[in-house]
C-alpha positions as CSV (number, residue, x, y, z in Angstrom):
1,M,-29.3,-13.6,-0.1
2,L,-31.1,-12.9,3.1
3,P,-34.8,-11.7,3.1
4,R,-33.7,-8.2,3.9
5,H,-31.8,-8.0,0.7
6,H,-35.0,-8.1,-1.3
7,D,-36.5,-5.0,0.3
8,P,-36.3,-1.8,-1.6
9,I,-34.1,0.6,0.3
10,L,-33.4,4.3,0.3
11,A,-31.0,6.7,1.9
12,I,-29.5,10.2,1.5
13,A,-26.4,9.5,-0.6
14,T,-24.6,12.8,-0.1
15,A,-22.6,13.9,2.9
16,P,-24.4,15.4,5.9
17,G,-24.6,19.2,6.0
18,R,-25.6,21.9,3.6
19,G,-24.7,21.8,-0.1
20,S,-25.8,23.0,-3.5
21,V,-27.1,19.5,-4.4
22,G,-28.3,16.6,-2.3
23,I,-29.2,13.1,-3.6
24,V,-31.7,10.6,-2.3
25,R,-31.0,7.1,-3.7
26,I,-33.4,4.2,-3.9
27,S,-32.6,0.7,-5.0
28,G,-34.9,-2.3,-5.4
29,K,-37.1,-4.3,-7.8
30,S,-39.8,-2.8,-10.0
31,L,-39.1,0.8,-9.0
32,G,-40.6,2.0,-12.3
33,A,-44.1,1.8,-10.9
34,W,-43.0,3.4,-7.6
35,G,-41.4,6.3,-9.4
36,Q,-44.5,6.9,-11.5
37,Q,-46.7,7.0,-8.5
38,F,-44.5,9.4,-6.6
39,L,-43.4,11.6,-9.6
40,G,-46.6,11.4,-11.6
41,R,-44.8,10.3,-14.8
42,A,-42.7,7.5,-16.2
43,L,-39.0,8.2,-16.5
44,R,-36.9,7.3,-19.5
45,P,-33.9,5.1,-18.5
46,R,-30.7,7.0,-17.8
47,E,-32.1,10.3,-18.8
48,A,-32.3,13.3,-16.3
49,T,-35.8,14.7,-16.0
50,Y,-36.4,18.1,-14.3
51,L,-39.7,18.1,-12.3
52,P,-41.2,19.0,-8.9
53,F,-41.1,16.7,-5.9
54,N,-44.6,17.0,-4.5
55,D,-46.0,16.3,-1.0
56,A,-49.2,14.3,-0.4
57,Q,-51.3,17.5,-1.2
58,G,-49.6,18.0,-4.5
59,Q,-47.5,21.0,-3.2
60,P,-43.9,21.0,-4.3
61,L,-41.3,20.2,-1.6
62,D,-38.6,21.1,-4.1
63,Q,-37.7,20.9,-7.7
64,G,-34.9,18.9,-9.1
65,L,-33.7,16.0,-11.3
66,A,-34.8,12.4,-11.3
67,L,-32.8,9.6,-12.9
68,F,-33.9,6.0,-13.4
69,F,-31.4,3.2,-14.0
70,P,-33.3,-0.1,-14.7
71,A,-31.8,-3.4,-13.7
72,P,-29.3,-4.8,-14.3
73,H,-27.6,-1.7,-15.7
74,S,-27.1,0.1,-12.4
75,F,-24.6,0.3,-9.6
76,T,-26.5,-2.2,-7.4
77,G,-27.7,-4.5,-10.3
78,E,-31.3,-3.6,-9.2
79,D,-33.6,-0.7,-10.3
80,V,-32.1,2.5,-9.0
81,L,-33.8,5.8,-8.7
82,E,-31.9,9.0,-7.8
83,L,-33.6,12.2,-6.8
84,Q,-31.3,15.2,-7.0
85,A,-32.6,18.1,-5.0
86,H,-31.2,21.2,-3.3
87,G,-28.7,20.1,-0.6
88,G,-30.4,21.4,2.5
89,P,-30.8,18.8,5.3
90,V,-34.5,19.7,5.9
91,V,-35.3,19.3,2.2
92,L,-33.6,15.9,1.9
93,Q,-35.3,14.7,5.1
94,L,-38.7,15.8,3.7
95,L,-38.0,13.9,0.5
96,V,-37.1,10.7,2.4
97,A,-40.2,11.0,4.5
98,R,-42.3,11.5,1.4
99,C,-40.7,8.4,-0.3
100,L,-41.6,6.3,2.8
101,E,-45.1,7.7,2.8
102,V,-45.7,6.8,-0.9
103,A,-44.6,3.3,-0.2
104,R,-47.1,2.9,2.6
105,Q,-50.1,4.0,0.5
106,T,-52.7,1.2,0.3
107,N,-55.3,0.2,-2.3
108,S,-58.7,1.7,-1.3
109,T,-60.5,-1.5,-2.4
110,T,-58.2,-4.3,-1.0
111,G,-56.5,-2.3,1.8
112,R,-53.2,-3.8,0.7
113,P,-50.1,-1.7,0.0
114,C,-49.9,-0.6,-3.7
115,L,-46.1,-0.9,-3.7
116,P,-43.4,-3.0,-2.1
117,A,-42.4,-1.9,1.4
118,L,-39.5,0.7,1.4
119,R,-37.1,1.0,4.3
120,L,-34.1,3.0,5.2
121,A,-30.8,1.5,4.1
122,E,-28.2,0.3,6.5
123,P,-24.5,1.4,6.3
124,G,-22.9,0.2,3.1
125,E,-26.1,-1.7,1.9
126,F,-26.0,-0.2,-1.6
127,S,-22.4,-1.5,-2.1
128,E,-23.4,-4.8,-0.5
129,R,-26.1,-5.3,-3.0
130,A,-23.7,-4.5,-5.8
131,F,-21.5,-7.3,-4.5
132,L,-24.3,-9.7,-4.0
133,N,-25.6,-9.1,-7.5
134,D,-22.1,-9.7,-9.0
135,K,-21.6,-6.1,-10.1
136,I,-18.3,-5.8,-8.1
137,D,-16.3,-8.3,-6.0
138,L,-15.5,-7.8,-2.3
139,A,-12.1,-6.3,-2.9
140,Q,-13.7,-3.7,-5.2
141,A,-16.4,-3.0,-2.7
142,E,-13.8,-2.3,0.0
143,A,-12.0,0.0,-2.5
144,I,-15.1,2.2,-2.6
145,A,-14.8,2.9,1.1
146,D,-11.1,3.3,0.8
147,L,-11.5,5.8,-2.0
148,I,-13.9,7.9,0.1
149,D,-11.6,7.7,3.1
150,A,-8.3,8.3,1.3
151,S,-6.2,10.9,3.1
152,T,-3.5,11.3,0.3
153,E,-3.5,11.6,-3.5
154,A,-1.5,8.4,-3.7
155,A,-4.0,6.5,-1.6
156,A,-6.9,7.8,-3.7
157,R,-5.2,6.7,-6.9
158,S,-4.4,3.3,-5.5
159,A,-8.0,2.9,-4.3
160,T,-9.2,3.8,-7.9
161,Q,-6.8,1.1,-9.2
162,S,-8.4,-1.5,-6.9
163,L,-11.9,-0.3,-7.7
164,S,-11.2,-0.8,-11.4
165,G,-10.2,-4.4,-10.7
166,A,-6.4,-4.3,-10.7
167,F,-6.1,-6.1,-7.3
168,S,-8.8,-8.6,-8.2
169,R,-7.1,-9.5,-11.5
170,E,-3.9,-10.3,-9.5
171,I,-5.8,-12.5,-7.2
172,H,-7.7,-14.3,-10.0
173,G,-4.4,-14.9,-11.8
174,L,-3.0,-16.6,-8.7
175,R,-6.2,-18.6,-8.2
176,D,-6.3,-19.8,-11.8
177,A,-2.7,-21.0,-11.5
178,L,-3.5,-22.7,-8.2
179,I,-6.6,-24.4,-9.7
180,H,-4.5,-25.8,-12.6
181,L,-2.0,-27.2,-10.2
182,R,-4.8,-28.8,-8.1
183,M,-6.2,-30.4,-11.3
184,L,-2.9,-32.1,-11.9
185,V,-2.7,-33.4,-8.3
186,E,-6.3,-34.6,-8.4
187,A,-5.7,-36.4,-11.7
188,T,-2.8,-38.3,-10.1
189,L,-4.9,-39.2,-7.1
190,D,-7.8,-40.3,-9.3
191,F,-5.7,-42.5,-11.6
192,P,-3.0,-44.0,-9.4
193,E,-2.7,-47.1,-11.7
194,E,-1.6,-45.0,-14.7
195,E,2.1,-45.3,-15.5
196,I,2.2,-41.7,-16.6
197,D,3.4,-39.4,-13.8
198,F,1.1,-36.4,-14.3
199,L,3.1,-34.2,-11.9
200,Q,6.5,-34.8,-13.4
201,K,5.3,-34.5,-17.0
202,A,3.4,-31.3,-16.3
203,D,6.3,-29.8,-14.3
204,A,4.2,-29.5,-11.1
205,Q,7.3,-28.4,-9.1
206,G,8.1,-25.6,-11.6
207,Q,4.4,-24.5,-11.5
208,L,4.4,-24.4,-7.7
209,D,7.7,-22.4,-7.7
210,R,6.3,-19.9,-10.1
211,L,3.1,-19.6,-8.2
212,Q,5.0,-19.0,-4.9
213,N,7.1,-16.3,-6.6
214,S,4.0,-14.6,-8.1
215,L,2.3,-14.7,-4.7
216,R,5.2,-13.0,-3.0
217,T,5.2,-10.3,-5.6
218,V,1.5,-9.7,-5.0
219,L,2.0,-9.8,-1.3
220,Q,4.7,-7.1,-1.5
221,K,2.5,-4.9,-3.6
222,A,-0.4,-5.4,-1.2
223,A,1.8,-4.5,1.7
224,Q,2.6,-1.2,-0.1
225,G,-1.1,-0.6,-0.7
226,A,-1.9,-1.3,2.9
227,L,0.7,1.2,3.9
228,L,-0.9,3.8,1.7
229,R,-4.3,3.1,3.3
230,E,-3.2,2.9,7.0
231,G,0.0,4.8,7.1
232,I,2.2,4.5,10.2
233,K,1.9,6.0,13.7
234,V,5.1,7.9,14.7
235,V,5.5,9.2,18.2
236,I,8.0,11.9,19.1
237,A,9.5,11.2,22.5
238,G,12.3,12.5,24.6
239,Q,13.2,14.8,27.5
240,P,11.6,18.2,28.0
241,N,12.9,21.0,25.8
242,A,14.5,18.7,23.3
243,G,12.3,20.4,20.6
244,K,9.6,17.8,20.1
245,S,6.8,20.3,19.5
246,S,9.1,22.3,17.1
247,L,9.8,19.1,15.2
248,L,6.1,18.4,14.8
249,N,5.5,21.9,13.6
250,A,8.4,21.6,11.1
251,L,7.1,18.3,9.7
252,A,3.5,19.6,9.5
253,G,4.5,23.0,8.1
254,A,2.2,24.7,10.5
255,E,2.2,26.0,14.1
256,L,0.2,23.2,15.7
257,A,1.9,22.8,19.1
258,I,2.9,25.6,21.5
259,V,6.7,26.1,21.7
260,T,8.3,27.9,24.6
261,P,11.7,27.8,26.4
262,I,9.8,26.6,29.5
263,A,10.3,22.8,30.2
264,G,7.1,20.9,30.3
265,T,5.0,23.1,28.0
266,T,3.4,20.2,26.3
267,R,0.9,18.6,28.7
268,D,-1.1,16.4,26.3
269,K,-0.8,14.6,23.0
270,V,-0.9,16.7,19.8
271,Q,-1.4,14.7,16.6
272,E,-1.2,15.6,12.9
273,T,-1.2,13.5,9.8
274,I,1.4,14.4,7.2
275,Q,2.2,12.7,3.9
276,I,5.6,11.8,2.6
277,E,5.6,10.6,-1.0
278,G,1.9,9.9,-0.6
279,V,2.3,7.7,2.6
280,P,0.2,9.0,5.5
281,I,2.4,9.5,8.6
282,H,0.4,10.1,11.8
283,V,2.9,12.1,13.9
284,V,2.2,12.4,17.7
285,D,3.9,15.0,19.9
286,T,4.1,14.0,23.5
287,A,4.9,15.5,26.9
288,G,8.6,15.4,27.9
289,L,9.6,12.3,29.7
290,R,10.9,13.0,33.2
291,T,10.0,12.7,36.9
292,S,7.6,15.4,37.9
293,E,5.7,16.5,41.0
294,D,3.1,18.4,38.8
295,A,-0.1,16.5,38.8
296,V,-1.1,17.8,35.4
297,E,2.3,17.0,33.9
298,Q,2.2,13.5,35.4
299,I,-1.1,12.9,33.4
300,G,0.6,14.2,30.2
301,I,3.6,11.9,30.8
302,A,1.3,8.9,31.3
303,R,-0.5,9.7,28.1
304,A,2.9,10.0,26.4
305,W,3.9,6.5,27.4
306,E,0.4,5.3,26.3
307,A,1.0,6.8,22.8
308,I,4.6,5.3,22.7
309,E,3.3,1.8,23.5
310,G,0.9,2.0,20.5
311,A,3.4,3.4,18.1
312,D,4.7,1.8,14.8
313,A,7.9,3.8,15.2
314,V,9.4,6.2,17.8
315,L,11.5,9.3,17.1
316,F,13.8,9.6,20.2
317,L,14.7,13.2,20.2
318,H,17.9,14.4,21.7
319,D,19.2,17.9,22.4
320,L,22.6,18.5,20.7
321,T,23.2,21.6,22.8
322,R,23.2,19.4,26.0
323,A,24.8,16.3,24.5
324,N,27.9,16.7,26.7
325,A,26.1,17.5,30.0
326,I,26.5,14.6,32.4
327,D,23.0,14.9,34.0
328,Y,21.4,15.1,30.5
329,I,23.3,12.0,29.3
330,A,22.1,10.1,32.4
331,A,18.5,11.2,31.9
332,D,18.7,10.2,28.2
333,A,20.0,6.8,29.1
334,Q,17.1,6.4,31.6
335,V,14.5,7.2,28.9
336,A,16.3,4.9,26.4
337,G,16.1,2.1,28.9
338,A,12.4,2.7,29.5
339,L,11.7,2.7,25.8
340,A,13.6,-0.6,25.3
341,Q,11.6,-2.1,28.1
342,K,8.2,-1.0,27.0
343,L,8.5,-1.4,23.2
344,P,8.5,-4.7,21.3
345,K,11.7,-5.3,19.4
346,S,9.7,-5.0,16.2
347,V,9.1,-1.3,16.8
348,P,12.0,0.8,15.5
349,I,13.5,3.7,17.5
350,I,15.1,6.4,15.4
351,D,17.6,8.6,17.2
352,V,17.1,12.2,16.2
353,W,19.5,14.9,17.2
354,N,17.9,18.4,17.2
355,K,19.2,22.0,17.4
356,A,22.1,21.4,15.0
357,D,21.9,25.2,14.2
358,A,22.7,26.1,17.8
359,V,25.8,23.9,18.3
360,T,29.1,25.8,18.3
361,A,31.5,23.3,19.8
362,D,32.7,20.2,17.9
363,L,30.8,17.1,18.9
364,P,31.3,13.5,18.0
365,S,29.1,12.5,15.1
366,P,26.0,10.9,16.7
367,T,24.2,7.9,15.4
368,G,20.9,8.7,13.8
369,V,19.5,11.8,12.1
370,V,21.0,15.2,12.8
371,L,18.7,18.2,12.1
372,S,17.4,21.5,13.1
373,A,13.6,21.8,13.5
374,K,14.1,25.6,13.5
375,T,15.9,25.9,10.2
376,G,14.7,22.7,8.4
377,Q,18.2,21.4,8.1
378,G,18.1,17.5,8.0
379,L,14.3,17.2,7.7
380,D,14.5,15.5,4.3
381,A,16.9,12.9,5.8
382,L,14.3,12.3,8.5
383,R,11.5,11.9,6.0
384,Q,13.5,9.3,4.1
385,A,14.3,7.5,7.3
386,L,10.6,7.4,8.1
387,L,9.8,6.0,4.7
388,Q,12.5,3.4,5.1
389,T,11.2,2.4,8.5
390,A,7.7,2.1,7.1
391,G,9.0,-0.3,4.4
392,W,7.9,2.0,1.6
393,Q,9.2,1.5,-1.9
394,A,8.6,3.8,-4.9
395,A,5.4,2.8,-6.8
396,P,6.0,0.9,-10.1
397,A,5.1,2.6,-13.4
398,G,1.7,0.9,-13.5
399,G,0.9,2.2,-10.0
400,T,-0.2,0.1,-7.0
401,F,-3.5,-1.0,-5.6
402,I,-5.0,-0.3,-2.2
403,A,-5.1,-3.2,0.3
404,R,-6.3,-4.0,3.8
405,E,-4.9,-5.9,6.7
406,R,-7.3,-8.8,6.0
407,H,-5.9,-9.1,2.5
408,L,-2.4,-9.3,3.8
409,Q,-3.5,-12.0,6.3
410,A,-5.1,-14.0,3.6
411,L,-2.1,-13.8,1.3
412,R,0.2,-14.8,4.1
413,E,-2.1,-17.7,4.8
414,V,-1.9,-18.8,1.1
415,D,1.9,-18.5,1.3
416,A,1.9,-20.8,4.4
417,H,-0.3,-23.4,2.6
418,L,2.0,-23.3,-0.5
419,M,5.1,-23.9,1.6
420,E,3.3,-26.9,3.1
421,A,2.3,-28.0,-0.3
422,A,5.9,-27.8,-1.5
423,A,7.0,-30.1,1.3
424,H,4.3,-32.6,0.4
425,L,5.2,-32.5,-3.3
426,A,8.8,-33.3,-2.4
427,A,7.5,-36.5,-0.6
428,R,5.4,-37.4,-3.8
429,A,3.2,-40.5,-3.5
430,Q,3.3,-40.6,0.3
431,S,1.7,-37.2,0.7
432,L,-0.3,-36.4,-2.4
433,D,-3.6,-36.3,-0.5
434,L,-2.1,-33.8,1.9
435,L,-0.7,-31.8,-1.0
436,A,-4.2,-31.6,-2.6
437,E,-5.6,-30.4,0.8
438,E,-3.1,-27.6,1.2
439,L,-3.8,-26.4,-2.4
440,R,-7.5,-26.4,-1.6
441,L,-7.0,-24.4,1.5
442,G,-4.8,-22.0,-0.3
443,Q,-7.5,-21.5,-3.0
444,N,-10.1,-20.8,-0.3
445,A,-7.9,-18.2,1.3
446,L,-7.4,-16.4,-2.1
447,S,-11.2,-16.6,-2.8
448,A,-11.9,-15.0,0.6
449,I,-10.2,-11.8,-0.7
450,T,-12.6,-11.3,-3.5
451,G,-15.6,-12.7,-1.6
452,E,-16.1,-15.9,-3.6
453,F,-15.5,-17.9,-0.5
454,T,-16.4,-16.0,2.7
455,S,-18.7,-15.9,5.6
456,D,-21.8,-13.7,6.1
457,D,-20.3,-12.5,9.4
458,L,-17.3,-11.1,7.6
459,L,-19.6,-9.4,5.1
460,G,-21.5,-7.8,8.0
461,V,-18.3,-6.5,9.6
462,I,-17.0,-5.0,6.3
463,F,-20.1,-3.3,5.1
464,S,-21.2,-2.0,8.5
465,K,-18.2,0.3,8.4
466,F,-19.3,2.0,5.2
467,C,-21.1,5.3,5.3
468,I,-24.9,5.3,4.9
469,G,-26.0,5.9,1.3
470,K,-23.0,4.0,-0.2
């Protein structure tokens, strides 16, 4: 732990703005004496005490509840003091100022501070201390932020699963199996003169196969959890008047974008996050793609291409009422060619044929999804196509856990090391030292997920993105 981790810290733990209740949280060592000096009485552990919070002159700033959680039975593993006052911003700032003032008081005889220095907490520092004091692991700490930021019920429930340790237990199971396999390999290396083949007798190949299968199951579940956390960015693109804004409104269930018969109505990006079976879908409506002399529309078209190039999937919207028009077909082909040129092959393009309600003539069955943004016909088919494109699978009975891109990268790294290990195991005696090294690297990658093997730089990046007070 760095020296700063030993300083008592405080912060407002509730969200900014007005509310009925606001909380000032303090964490550090030996807070009992600090609380007695500030509050004028000793607090009983884990018992709410109603009292005034006084200023330096003994006048009440507010009245509220004080709770004291002595170490190690607290969120951070240190002494924690929570002051619950009325939730006005001014009241809470006055409380914070008074706490800092109390910490600066000095002994009249020695001139030294009576209490340890108290400072304002940095973002995520309470959760960081909980991690450093082994109250939670790194995956659980990240789940706290993910639970706060969850945009759907499914994401919130999955984050709760991770916070309870579901993801960490999966990782620990993989790590224990990997450590056992390492032990067998190391034993063979340490005692090469023994006639007993440790690896064959212990079914090392079978253990490695089972470990790889278990890893891929966890990787698949983690990918689903990452999808719940991040969602996918879907851009609606196409020619003017194809019904892009109408489709956004239909998917969102609200009139978000202006819809008129005039071509080029949409001049800028309009974005809304919807959820389909709990998966966040960030839908972006864009300006119609065409050649234009209008300077404002040109800017909108440029922004449309910018959004398209950053998309995870593109809905290429076609107008069924103009599907037989030669000029429309040519313009559609031009847009399709530009999409193919600008997008990586990994980004799927879903053809969506709109205005099915307005078609009177018989048309050939187009490839893609046929719908009417006006009536809602075909919207469910589009939603399922989006889920399929995202790679979503229905959650198992036990639910899933939230995961991040760094978790997926670590699991893929483990998978790569196990594949190398399998190749070395097949070579047996000639490559046992390389086999042991691949298993060691795989174990380190697993341990980085829970924080047992990780760098201070990574911790700084992770916790700096937390809100202050958490």
